[in-house]
N, C-alpha and C positions, 0 to 999 in steps of 0.2 A: 541860707542860716545865718543866723545874727552869733558874733563872738559868744553872748553870754548864754546862750546853748547850749556852749561846750566847756565838758568837765572843766574844772579849774587846771587843772593838770596840765590838758593838752592843748598843743598849738596848734593854727590853722594850717588844714595840711598844703601842701605846696606843689604846683607841678616841676619843681625843678627839687624838686627835693628825698627824689630817689622814692624806692617802690611804698607804696603805703603802708603795708600793713608791718611794714622796717620803722618805717615813720613814728606808728603807732609804738612801738617797740619800745622806740627808742624815747619818746617820751615818756611811756613809764618809766624805763630805768633810771633819767634826768628828773623822774617826781619822788620815786623813789631814794634816789642820793641825799636831792636836795629837801627830804622830811615832807614834800606836801603830800605825798602819800606815807602812811605808816602800817606796818605788820596789824592787817586784822581787820586792814579796811575794806569794803566791801567794793566792787566794780560795777559801772553798769552791766545789766542782763548785757548780753553780747547784741539781738535785734535792736536795742533800743538804741545802741551807740551807732552800730548803721545807721539805722533815720540819720540821729543827729549830725555825724557826720556824711550823709547822703551816697552813702560807699554800701556795697554787696557785702552782707555777711560773710562770704569767704572772709576778707581779706578782713576784718576783725576776729574769725577764728584765727586763722597765718598770722594776726599779730600777738593773740591769747598767745600761740602753743607756744611762739619763739618766745614769749615771754616768760613761759612754764620755763622752755630751754635755759634760758637767760638764770633762774631760777628764782625769780620775780613774787612767780602767782600756785597759790594751789586753789583746785577744786574743790570743793563742798559738792559735790552731791547737786540735791535738785536745791539744795541752799543759795549754790552761784560761788564766784570766783571773788578767790580776795589776796592780799597782798601777803604771802610766805613771809617769815620769819628766817632773817637772816641765820645762815647755815654758818654755824663753829666750828671746825673742825678742831676737838680737843683731845685725840692723838694725831699720829703722824703711821700709824702703826697700820697694815694689812692683814686683816685677820682675817687667815686662808682656817685655821685652826678649828672652829666651833661647827657643828653640824647642825647649821636650823635654817630653816624652810627661807628660802629667798623670795622678797617682795616683789608679790605679782606684779606686770605690766598692766595699766589699765581698768586695777581695780583699787578702791575707794576706799583704803580701809580704814580711817576715820572718822568716816559715813558707818561704812559697815559695824563698826563697833555701836556704837551709838543709837544707830538704829536697831541694832539687837536687845540693846540695853534697854531701849527704849518699850520694846518691847514685851521684855522680862520683867518688868516695872510696872506694863498694865496689867498684865496677865495672873502677873502673883500677888500674894500679902506683901507686904515688904517687909514683916515679922519673921516670915517664914525660911524669908534671903540672909537673917542674922541670927539663928538660932540653932543650936545643935540638930543632925539629923545623925539616925543613927542604920544601919544597916546594907551600904553600899549602893545606899543612890536612891530617888525617887522612884516612884513607877515606871514617870516621866519621864526621870534621866535616864531608866536602862530601859526603856520601849529605844528610848535615842538609840542605848549604844548598842540595840542589837539592830537597829537599821542601818547602821555605822558597819555592822560586819555582817552586811546581808552579800556584798560583793564577793566575801570568800568563801560563805555556809551559807548562804538562803537563807529562807525565812528559818528565826531563830525562837527561843523561848525565851521570851524576859526575865524571865525569872532566873537562866539562866547564868546571867550577865551583871559584874560587879561592875562597878563605878569604883574610879580611884584616885587621890591625889597623886598623879603623872605612873611610869613608867617602873621609874626607880622604888619608890612603894610597893608597887605589887612586887617588881621580883625580891622585895628584902621580905614581904610579907608569906609569901610562896615559899620562900627559903625558911625561914622561920616555922611555918606549919606541914612541909616535907619533908623533914629532915631530923635529924640531933645534931645535938651541937661533936664536935668530930665527923661526920662521914662527910663521906667524899661525893664533890658533885662534881660531874663530866662534862669537858667545852673545847673548842676548839684552840689550836697552841698563841692564835691572836684572836680577843674577842673582845666585846662593848667592859670598858675599866669601872662598870657603874655594880656589876656584874662579882670583879675583888675583890670592892671595897666592900660591899653588904658580907658576903660572906668569911672576909677576913675579920671583920666585926663582929659576925652571930659565934664566931667560934668551926666555919665550917672550910675546910679543905679542897680547891680545884686540881684537877688533874690535867693533864691537857692529851687530846686521842689527835694525835696525827691526821692534819687536812690534804685535799691535793688541790687540783682545780674545778672540782668538784665539789666541796666545801671535807668535815666530814668523814673519814674514810671509812663505810659500813664491816670489815676487815677488824680496823683497830676499836672500833667500839664494842662488839664482839669481845674481842680480848681484854679493851681494860672492864669491863662489865664482869669477865668474870674473876679478872685479878684483885679487881679493888671491892667489890659490891656497894659498886655508890646507892647514895639515898635521891642525885637527882640529874638528868641531863639539861646542860643548858646550849639553846639553838636559835641563833640570828639569821634563817634560811633563807632571805628574799634582799635581796644587796647589802651583805652583811658588813658590817661595820665593825674593823675598816677595810675590812677587803674587797669587798662594793660584790662578792660571791654569790651567783644565786643556785644555790642547791637543786638539781633538776627533779624531776617526777619522780624517775623512777629511782632515786639516791634516797629519796624521801620516804618513798614506800618500805627499802629497805632499811634506813635507819626506826622510822616508826616502828619494822616488826621485830629488830631486833630489844627491844626495850620492851616491850610486850613479852614477850618471850622469856626476858629476863629480870619482866616487874618492877622499873624503872620509868619513873611520870620523866617527863621531861615538862620544860619551862621552853615555851617557841616565842619568843618576842620577836616580834615581825613588826616594826615600826613601819620600815618601807612598804607595802605589799602594794599602796592603794597609787605610789607613783612608781610602780614598777612597771613594764610595759610586757603585758600578757606573763606573767605570772605564776606560776606551778601551782594546784591548790594548799595551801599551806599543811601540815604536821597532824596537822590536828584533825584535819581534814578525812584522814587516812588511820586514824585510831584516837577515834573522841573521850575514851574513857582517861586514855591516856597522857592527855597535853592539855597543861594551862592557858591558853594564848592569850595575849596580851599586843594587845596592839592601840598606841597614845595618839594622840589629837599632836602632840608639841612638835611629829617631823611632820607632819602633813600639810598642819593647817597654824599654828604659831605655840610656840614656848611659853607664851602665859597663860594660855587656858589652864593647863595641870592638870588633864581628866586621857586618865587611859580607861578603856575598857578591859577587863578580863574574862576571854568566857568557860569556868569551870563547871560541866556535867554531873557529877558527881555531889550531891548536897549536902553530904555529910561531911565531904572536904569547902564545900564552898563556906561552909560553920568553919571550920577551922582557920581556915586562912580569911574568913571574917574578921575573926576576932585574936590571931599575931596582928590582922596591918592593923585593929584601933590597938593594940601594944604602943602604938607609937606615930601614932595619924589615926586621930579617929574620924575625922572626915575628909571627903574634899567637898571645897567652900562651896557653902547653894549657892551662891551668888555664881561666880565662876561655870560650874557644873549648868547649873538654870541655862546659863549664856552661850554654850555647846549646844545642848539639847535643841536652844532655839534657832540656831544657826544649821545643827540637822536636819530636823524636823520643817523649815521654811527652806531650806534650798540652800543657804547662803553657806556653807560648808561646800558643799558639793562646787559651789563656784570659785571657790576662796582655792579650793584645790586642782580644779581643775590651773588656771591661772599660774597656782605655782608649779605645775609637773608643766607646760610650755615655757617656764620662765627655766627650769631647771632643765631642761635639755635646751633649752639656746647657749647655758652656759657651759653643759657639755660642749656642743657642738665648738664656742670658743677656745677651749680646755684641748682641744683634741688641738686645734689645730696651731693656738700655740705651745704648747707642749710637743707637738711634733711626734714623732718614734717614742716619745715615752710613756704618751695615753696608752691606757687598760684598761677606760671604764667602760660600765658598761651602754654608758649615753642617757641615763637615766638615774635617777636619784639625786642624795645629796651632794657625794662626793666622790674624790679618784683616789684612786690604792696606787701610788708610784713607787717602781722597785726602783734604784738610785746607783749609778754605773758604783764601777770595784771603790776607784777613789773617794767617793763620798760611806761615812757610814752618817745614818741617819741623827742618831745624836749630835754630832758634828753639823752636818750639814742645818741643825734649827738652831744652834746655834749661833751660826754663820748669817743664816737668814735675818736671827732676831737685830743682826746687829742692822743691816739693812732695812729694818722697818718689818720685816712678815714672818707672821709669827702660825708653826706648822707644826704639824704632832708629830714624834718620830714616833718608829714599831715599838718599841721600848714601854710606850704611853696604853697599848693596849697587848703587854705577855700575859695571861691569862695565869701564871703559876709565876710568877715574879724573873719572868727570863728564863728559865731554864727549859722550856719548851719554844721557844722563839728566836732561838744562838744565827737562825743561820736565814732570818728575813733583817733585810736590810733595805728598807721604805718608807715613808710617808704618807700620811690622810690628808688628801687637801679639800679641803671644804670650799662647795662654790657656795653657797646661800648668806653667808655672814655678810659678807660685803656690801651691801644696799646698791648702789651704783655700781654698774658694766661697767663704766668705763674703770672706774679704781679696782674692779674686779682684774680688770684686763691688764693694766699698769702690774699686779700684781703679779698673779702670772708669766709675765713677760719679764719681771724681776726677777723671778724666781727662776726661768726658764736660764736668765742668761750667768745665775747664779753656779746651774748644776752645767752648766759646759767650759767653767773654771775649775780648775782643781785646787786642789784647800793649798796651796803652796801659794800658787798667783794668786788668792784669797788674802792669807796671811798679809803678803808682801805689801799689799794695796791697802791696810787697813789699818798696818806700824804709825 
């Protein structure tokens, strides 16, 4: 072949230059370094480059894979391979504090987003995407919500599904619709912090009900219902945030039975059900008229969608809920809802979620190996609840970790009643999805493991 047939950035391959795929990757790296190739430049298709260089396709594939490993290239699906923008590390903090889905391996999210939006714009009048929508979602959005909930409940009437701008808005609207100022809300001693925020802002009080390794204790729920006459019961029964406990089926039935007998409505906040390995049926399956069931896409797909589906069987309660929701969140952004609907109906959501599920389990295996005897996770979901050795308390460890560039969440952040119900809990939540690269996650977990093995006195002595 002639020199002029070669891409300008690639020298001729030589027998003495080592493996050919590495020669190609090294040439790519040199071209990016000297400006011969710039971010956004499109590389030749692999077959064409293989023909130009008179090598087999496997050599080019290995070269491109090696260049991706060096963060030189990025794939954009059918549009080809491009020179990647340089990665700029804006912070040295290793964030183990935020529960977000991990980026799944092998899924081109950039391409998936563009394809989804392209389909939405092709099939929907742009004006409809930029105007007001009332009623808890369009017919298509509610049908997509019913399809999303099928694994939990089977076939549903889409009229019973309400589309909301995220689970937090749904929880606040349910509190507003189903209780009065001053009412009591029952919850486990450690629970989702957004519940406390919403209840406090709306003038409701949370009462902690004792829990064990299987979740809220039925006997204690019955006692609390008799004593406090609560307006609501809040439960996060699958891979609970933060303890990662999944309430077993028998106890779910017991809790539902008590709530029905005491006429207490239940908010079942269930963001992780689809990420769990063979979870029990939702509590709403045992008490359909008693439970408002909330399922968000933020924990299974991506937080940026800000879409949650709420299953409310009673039509009068649905209207009360919608009226409450409109008082502070008029609607879900139509473009976001349409994208979620497109992904659910064309199967993209299921593929993305399966990738996230697999990635999350790989990260749990990593945490199990690094944290050794301290790991007590379920092997799925987005987080681990780590009980601490007696020489650390959770707030002290969080401060020490912060000084070493690690963000974690102490138990106090999850106390449902400002700490009085969680005094015996000495633990931290470790989120496994917020760090994009596994290598950096591994580094954060290893650094945390080393910190846990040291007593606070020795740590203080080294940082003075």
